[in-house]
C-alpha positions as CSV (number, residue, x, y, z in Angstrom):
1,X,-0.2,-13.8,22.0
2,X,-1.7,-13.7,18.5
3,X,-5.0,-11.9,18.1
4,X,-7.5,-12.5,15.2
5,X,-8.9,-9.7,13.1
6,X,-12.5,-8.7,13.8
7,X,-14.4,-7.0,11.0
8,X,-17.7,-5.0,11.1
9,X,-20.0,-3.9,8.3
10,X,-19.7,-0.3,7.2
11,X,-20.3,1.9,4.2
12,X,-18.2,4.8,3.0
13,X,-21.2,6.8,1.7
14,X,-22.2,9.5,1.3
15,X,-18.8,10.9,0.4
16,X,-18.0,8.1,-2.0
17,X,-19.9,4.9,-2.8
18,X,-17.5,2.1,-2.2
19,X,-17.7,-1.7,-1.6
20,X,-18.9,-2.7,1.8
21,X,-16.5,-4.5,4.2
22,X,-18.0,-7.7,5.4
23,X,-16.7,-10.3,7.8
24,X,-16.6,-13.0,5.1
25,X,-14.6,-10.7,2.8
26,X,-11.6,-10.0,5.0
27,X,-8.8,-12.4,5.8
28,X,-8.4,-13.4,9.4
29,X,-5.2,-11.5,10.1
30,X,-3.0,-12.4,13.1
31,X,-0.9,-9.8,14.9
32,X,2.1,-11.5,16.7
33,X,2.1,-9.2,19.7
34,X,0.3,-9.6,22.9
35,X,-2.8,-7.3,23.2
36,X,-2.3,-5.7,19.8
37,X,-5.5,-5.3,17.8
38,X,-6.1,-5.1,14.0
39,X,-9.4,-4.3,12.2
40,X,-10.7,-3.1,8.9
41,X,-10.6,0.7,8.8
42,X,-11.7,1.3,5.2
43,X,-12.2,-0.3,1.9
44,X,-11.4,1.1,-1.6
45,X,-11.3,-0.5,-5.0
46,X,-8.6,-3.1,-5.4
47,X,-5.2,-1.8,-6.5
48,X,-4.6,0.7,-3.8
49,X,-1.0,1.3,-2.9
50,X,0.8,4.0,-0.9
51,X,-0.4,6.4,1.9
52,X,0.4,9.7,3.5
53,X,-1.2,11.4,6.4
54,X,-2.4,14.9,5.7
55,X,-2.1,16.5,9.2
56,X,-5.8,16.3,10.1
57,X,-5.8,12.6,10.8
58,X,-7.0,11.8,7.3
59,X,-5.1,9.5,4.9
60,X,-4.3,10.1,1.3
61,X,-4.2,6.8,-0.6
62,X,-3.1,6.2,-4.2
63,X,-5.4,4.1,-6.4
64,X,-2.8,2.6,-8.6
65,X,-5.2,0.6,-10.8
66,X,-8.1,3.0,-10.7
67,X,-6.1,6.0,-11.7
68,X,-7.4,7.9,-8.6
69,X,-6.1,9.4,-5.4
70,X,-8.4,9.2,-2.4
71,X,-8.7,11.0,0.9
72,X,-9.9,8.7,3.7
73,X,-11.6,10.6,6.5
74,X,-10.6,10.0,10.1
75,X,-12.7,8.2,12.6
76,X,-14.4,11.1,14.4
77,X,-17.4,9.1,15.9
78,X,-15.1,6.5,17.6
79,X,-16.6,3.4,15.9
80,X,-13.2,2.3,14.7
81,X,-13.9,2.9,11.1
82,X,-13.2,5.7,8.6
83,X,-16.1,8.2,8.4
84,X,-16.0,8.3,4.6
85,X,-13.8,8.9,1.6
86,X,-13.4,11.6,-1.1
87,X,-11.9,11.2,-4.6
88,X,-9.2,13.9,-4.8
89,X,-7.9,13.2,-8.3
90,X,-8.8,10.9,-11.1
91,X,-7.8,10.0,-14.7
92,X,-4.1,9.5,-13.7
93,X,-1.6,7.1,-15.2
94,X,-0.8,4.5,-12.5
95,X,-0.5,6.9,-9.6
96,X,1.7,5.4,-6.9
97,X,4.0,7.5,-4.8
98,X,2.6,10.4,-2.7
99,X,4.1,13.2,-0.7
100,X,2.8,16.3,1.0
101,X,5.3,19.1,1.3
102,X,4.9,22.9,1.7
103,X,1.2,22.9,0.8
104,X,1.6,20.7,-2.3
105,X,0.5,17.2,-2.9
106,X,3.0,15.4,-5.1
107,X,1.9,12.3,-7.1
108,X,4.3,10.0,-8.9
109,X,2.7,8.5,-12.0
110,X,4.4,6.1,-14.4
111,X,5.7,8.8,-16.7
112,X,5.8,12.0,-14.7
113,X,5.6,13.6,-11.3
114,X,2.9,16.3,-10.7
115,X,2.0,18.4,-7.8
116,X,-1.3,20.1,-6.8
117,X,-1.9,22.8,-4.2
118,X,-3.5,21.1,-1.2
119,X,-5.4,23.0,1.5
120,X,-8.1,22.0,4.0
121,X,-8.3,18.5,2.7
122,X,-8.9,19.6,-0.9
123,X,-7.1,20.1,-4.2
124,X,-7.0,23.9,-4.3
125,X,-5.9,24.6,-7.9
126,X,-4.4,23.2,-11.1
127,X,-1.7,20.6,-11.2
128,X,1.8,21.3,-12.4
129,X,4.3,18.9,-13.9
130,X,7.5,18.6,-11.8
131,X,9.3,15.8,-13.6
132,X,8.5,14.6,-17.1
133,X,9.9,12.1,-19.5
134,X,10.2,9.2,-17.1
135,X,10.6,5.8,-18.9
136,X,7.5,3.7,-19.3
137,X,7.0,0.0,-19.1
138,X,8.7,-2.7,-17.1
139,X,8.4,-2.0,-13.4
140,X,6.0,1.0,-13.6
141,X,5.4,2.0,-10.0
142,X,7.2,5.1,-8.9
143,X,7.7,6.1,-5.2
144,X,8.5,9.7,-4.1
145,X,9.4,11.0,-0.7
146,X,11.1,14.1,0.6
147,X,14.2,13.5,2.6
148,X,15.5,15.4,5.6
149,X,18.0,17.1,3.3
150,X,15.2,18.8,1.4
151,X,15.7,16.7,-1.8
152,X,12.8,14.7,-3.2
153,X,13.8,11.1,-3.8
154,X,12.2,9.1,-6.6
155,X,12.6,5.4,-7.2
156,X,12.3,4.0,-10.8
157,X,12.4,0.3,-11.3
158,X,14.0,-1.7,-14.1
159,X,12.5,-2.3,-17.5
160,X,13.1,-6.0,-17.3
161,X,13.8,-9.0,-15.1
162,X,17.5,-8.7,-15.7
163,X,19.3,-6.7,-18.4
164,X,21.7,-3.8,-19.1
165,X,19.5,-0.7,-19.0
166,X,19.7,2.0,-21.6
167,X,17.9,4.8,-19.7
168,X,20.1,6.1,-16.9
169,X,17.2,6.5,-14.5
170,X,16.2,2.9,-14.7
171,X,16.9,0.6,-11.7
172,X,17.9,3.7,-9.7
173,X,16.9,6.3,-7.2
174,X,17.1,9.8,-8.5
175,X,16.6,13.1,-6.6
176,X,15.7,16.7,-7.3
177,X,14.7,20.0,-5.7
178,X,11.5,21.4,-7.4
179,X,11.5,25.0,-8.6
180,X,15.1,25.8,-7.8
181,X,18.5,25.8,-9.4
182,X,18.8,22.2,-8.4
183,X,15.4,21.3,-10.1
184,X,17.0,19.0,-12.7
185,X,17.0,15.4,-11.5
186,X,20.3,13.8,-10.7
187,X,21.0,10.1,-10.1
188,X,21.6,9.2,-6.5
189,X,22.1,5.4,-6.5
190,X,22.2,2.7,-9.2
191,X,21.9,-1.0,-9.3
192,X,18.5,-1.2,-7.6
193,X,16.2,-3.5,-9.6
194,X,13.0,-2.3,-7.9
195,X,13.3,-0.4,-4.7
196,X,9.6,0.5,-4.2
197,X,9.9,1.3,-0.5
198,X,12.3,3.5,1.4
199,X,12.6,5.5,4.6
200,X,15.1,7.5,6.6
201,X,16.1,6.1,9.9
202,X,15.2,8.5,12.8
203,X,16.8,8.7,16.2
204,X,20.1,9.5,17.7
205,X,22.0,6.2,17.4
206,X,24.6,5.4,14.8
207,X,22.9,5.2,11.4
208,X,20.3,7.9,12.1
209,X,19.5,9.9,9.1
210,X,20.5,7.1,6.7
211,X,18.2,6.2,3.9
212,X,17.1,2.5,4.0
213,X,15.4,0.9,0.9
214,X,14.0,-2.5,0.3
215,X,14.7,-4.1,-3.1
216,X,13.1,-7.0,-5.0
217,X,15.6,-9.2,-6.8
218,X,15.5,-10.9,-10.2
219,X,13.6,-14.1,-11.1
220,X,14.5,-17.5,-12.6
221,X,17.4,-18.4,-10.4
222,X,15.4,-20.9,-8.3
223,X,13.2,-20.8,-5.2
224,X,15.8,-19.5,-2.8
225,X,18.0,-17.0,-4.7
226,X,18.5,-14.2,-5.1
227,X,17.3,-13.1,-1.7
228,X,15.4,-9.8,-1.4
229,X,17.5,-7.0,0.0
230,X,17.5,-4.1,2.5
231,X,20.1,-1.6,1.5
232,X,21.5,1.6,3.1
233,X,21.5,4.1,0.3
234,X,24.3,6.5,-0.2
235,X,24.4,8.7,-3.3
236,X,27.1,7.8,-5.7
237,X,27.0,4.0,-5.0
238,X,26.1,1.0,-7.1
239,X,24.1,-1.8,-5.4
240,X,24.8,-4.6,-7.9
241,X,21.9,-5.3,-10.2
242,X,22.1,-6.9,-12.7
243,X,25.7,-8.1,-12.1
244,X,25.7,-9.3,-8.5
245,X,22.9,-10.1,-6.0
246,X,22.7,-10.5,-2.2
247,X,26.2,-10.2,-0.6
248,X,28.2,-11.8,-3.5
249,X,25.9,-13.9,-5.7
250,X,27.3,-13.5,-9.2
251,X,24.7,-13.3,-11.9
252,X,25.2,-16.1,-14.4
253,X,24.4,-13.9,-17.4
254,X,25.7,-10.5,-16.4
255,X,28.6,-10.9,-14.0
256,X,31.1,-10.9,-16.9
257,X,29.5,-7.7,-18.3
258,X,30.0,-5.7,-15.1
259,X,31.4,-2.2,-15.5
260,X,35.1,-1.8,-14.8
261,X,36.3,-0.1,-11.6
262,X,32.9,-0.2,-10.0
263,X,32.6,-1.4,-6.4
264,X,29.2,-2.9,-5.5
265,X,27.6,-2.2,-2.1
266,X,26.1,-5.3,-0.5
267,X,22.8,-5.2,1.5
268,X,22.6,-4.9,5.3
269,X,19.9,-7.5,5.5
270,X,18.1,-10.0,3.3
271,X,14.7,-11.6,3.1
272,X,13.4,-14.8,1.5
273,X,13.7,-14.8,-2.3
274,X,10.7,-13.6,-4.3
275,X,8.9,-12.4,-1.1
276,X,8.7,-8.9,-2.7
277,X,9.2,-6.3,0.1
278,X,7.4,-3.1,-1.0
279,X,7.6,-0.8,1.9
280,X,9.7,0.1,5.0
281,X,8.6,2.4,7.7
282,X,10.6,3.2,10.9
283,X,8.3,3.5,13.9
284,X,8.5,7.0,15.4
285,X,5.4,7.5,17.6
286,X,5.3,4.4,19.9
287,X,5.9,5.3,23.6
288,X,7.7,2.0,24.3
289,X,10.0,2.1,21.2
290,X,13.0,4.3,20.7
291,X,12.7,5.9,17.3
292,X,14.9,4.2,14.7
293,X,15.1,0.8,16.5
294,X,12.1,-0.9,14.8
295,X,10.9,-0.9,11.2
296,X,7.9,-2.6,9.6
297,X,8.2,-4.2,6.2
298,X,5.2,-5.1,4.0
299,X,6.0,-8.1,1.8
300,X,3.6,-8.4,-1.2
301,X,4.3,-12.0,-1.9
302,X,5.8,-14.3,-4.6
303,X,4.9,-15.6,-8.0
304,X,8.2,-17.0,-9.3
305,X,8.4,-19.8,-6.7
306,X,7.2,-23.3,-6.3
307,X,5.8,-22.5,-2.8
308,X,4.5,-19.1,-2.0
309,X,6.3,-16.9,0.5
310,X,5.8,-13.3,1.8
311,X,2.2,-12.0,2.1
312,X,2.9,-10.5,5.5
313,X,4.3,-7.7,7.5
314,X,7.5,-8.3,9.3
315,X,9.1,-6.6,12.3
316,X,12.8,-5.6,12.1
317,X,14.6,-4.7,15.3
318,X,17.9,-2.9,14.9
319,X,20.3,-3.8,17.6
320,X,23.2,-1.4,17.3
321,X,24.2,-0.7,13.7
322,X,24.9,-4.1,12.4
323,X,22.6,-6.7,13.9
324,X,19.0,-6.8,12.7
325,X,16.4,-9.2,14.2
326,X,13.6,-10.3,11.9
327,X,10.3,-11.8,13.0
328,X,6.7,-12.1,11.7
329,X,4.4,-9.4,12.8
330,X,1.1,-9.6,10.8
331,X,0.2,-12.8,9.0
332,X,-3.0,-14.3,7.6
333,X,-2.8,-12.9,4.1
334,X,-1.9,-16.4,2.9
335,X,-3.9,-19.6,3.7
336,X,-1.8,-22.5,2.7
337,X,-1.2,-21.6,-1.0
338,X,-4.3,-19.5,-1.3
339,X,-3.8,-15.8,-1.5
340,X,-6.2,-13.8,0.6
341,X,-4.4,-10.5,0.6
342,X,-1.3,-8.7,-0.6
343,X,0.1,-6.0,1.7
344,X,1.8,-3.1,0.1
345,X,2.3,-0.1,2.4
346,X,2.6,0.5,6.1
347,X,2.0,3.9,7.6
348,X,2.4,5.0,11.2
349,X,0.1,7.9,12.0
350,X,1.0,10.6,14.5
351,X,-1.3,9.1,17.1
352,X,0.6,5.8,16.9
353,X,-2.0,3.9,14.9
354,X,-0.5,1.7,12.1
355,X,-2.2,1.4,8.8
356,X,-1.7,-1.3,6.1
357,X,-2.9,-1.2,2.5
358,X,-3.9,-4.4,0.7
359,X,-4.0,-4.0,-3.0
360,X,-5.5,-7.5,-3.6
361,X,-8.8,-6.7,-1.7
362,X,-8.7,-2.9,-1.3
363,X,-8.9,-3.1,2.4
364,X,-7.0,-0.6,4.7
365,X,-6.4,-2.1,8.1
366,X,-5.7,-0.3,11.3
367,X,-3.4,-1.8,13.9
368,X,-3.2,-0.6,17.5
369,X,-0.4,-1.7,19.7
370,X,-0.7,-2.0,23.5
371,X,0.0,1.2,25.4
C-alpha cells in the first residue's frame, strides 16, 4: 500500500535560521511499502548532498552549493522533526563527501580532502589537508568513505561526457591511508565515468565485503543507452568507460581507441539510461531484513532524454549472488514532466530510520518502515 507524505510546519531556529517547511512546498511522496511512513525531517538551503550519522543521532550533511557543512540535531522532543541545525564549516569549495573516522571529520571538496577534529558534535580544532591537487572541472563532486580494510576510498568523476582522460585519477576510484606509509593515493579502479555513490555489502552470504558502486553513463547516444550501471569494484580492474558501456555496448567514438590487452569488467545490474543513480546504501539495521540482501538507490533524474526518468529511490533485493530484483520504493519527486525534487543520498541510521536528501528543495525526509 502506498502512503502519502504528510508535512508539518517547523523552524530550525534558534541554532540556525533556515527556510520553513510548509505543506505546499514539499512534494507528495509515495512509499511503496505497506504501513511505511515518510515525512519532512529538516530543511536546509538547496544543494545539500551527502550525509553521515555522528553517533549521537545527529546527521552531518554537506551543503554542496552553499559551501557549508551542517549538523542536524536529532528529534529529542518526539515531534518527528529535527530540533535544529548548526553550521559546522563554511567557505568550502563544493563540499560533497563526508566521513567520520577515529575522531576526525573528513570532507571531500572539489580539489582536496581535508579533515577536522570532531568531538561532542563540534569542530574541535584546525583542519588539515589530507589529499591535495585533485583535478578541477567536469564532474566536480567527490565522495569519500572508509572501507572495512582501513583504506579511504575516493571517487573522482570524468572531466567530460566522453573522452580519453589525461589525469590518472579521473573517472576512477582511488584509495589511501592518511598519515601512514601508505598515505600516498593509489588508483583502485578505472573506467568509471562518475561513480558518486558506493557501499560495502554487509552480511555473511557470498559477496559480503564487496564494494558496490553506481555509475552514471555518457550522454548523446539516445534515450535508452547507455544504461546506468551497478558495478562490483575490485582494485586493478577497468570498468569500460569511455570505450564500452553496459555489458558490451561499444562506444561509437572510442571503441577503436581502447587500450590493448585490457579486459573490461561488465556491470552486475543496470538502470534506465540517464536516470543518474547517485547513492547506494545496503540496509543493516532492519529487524526483518538480513543485512546485505537489500540496498536502496537514490536516482537524481535525467536531463539528456526526451522523457524524464529517475527522480526516485529504488529498492534492490539481492537473491543469491547473481539475481537482483529492482522495484520502485519512493516516488513523487516527478509530476508528469515537472520536477518537484531530486533525491541524492540515502542514509540508514542506527535506529533503523532512513533519511533521504533532496538537493532541489533542501528537504531531508525521514522514512520509517513497519516494525
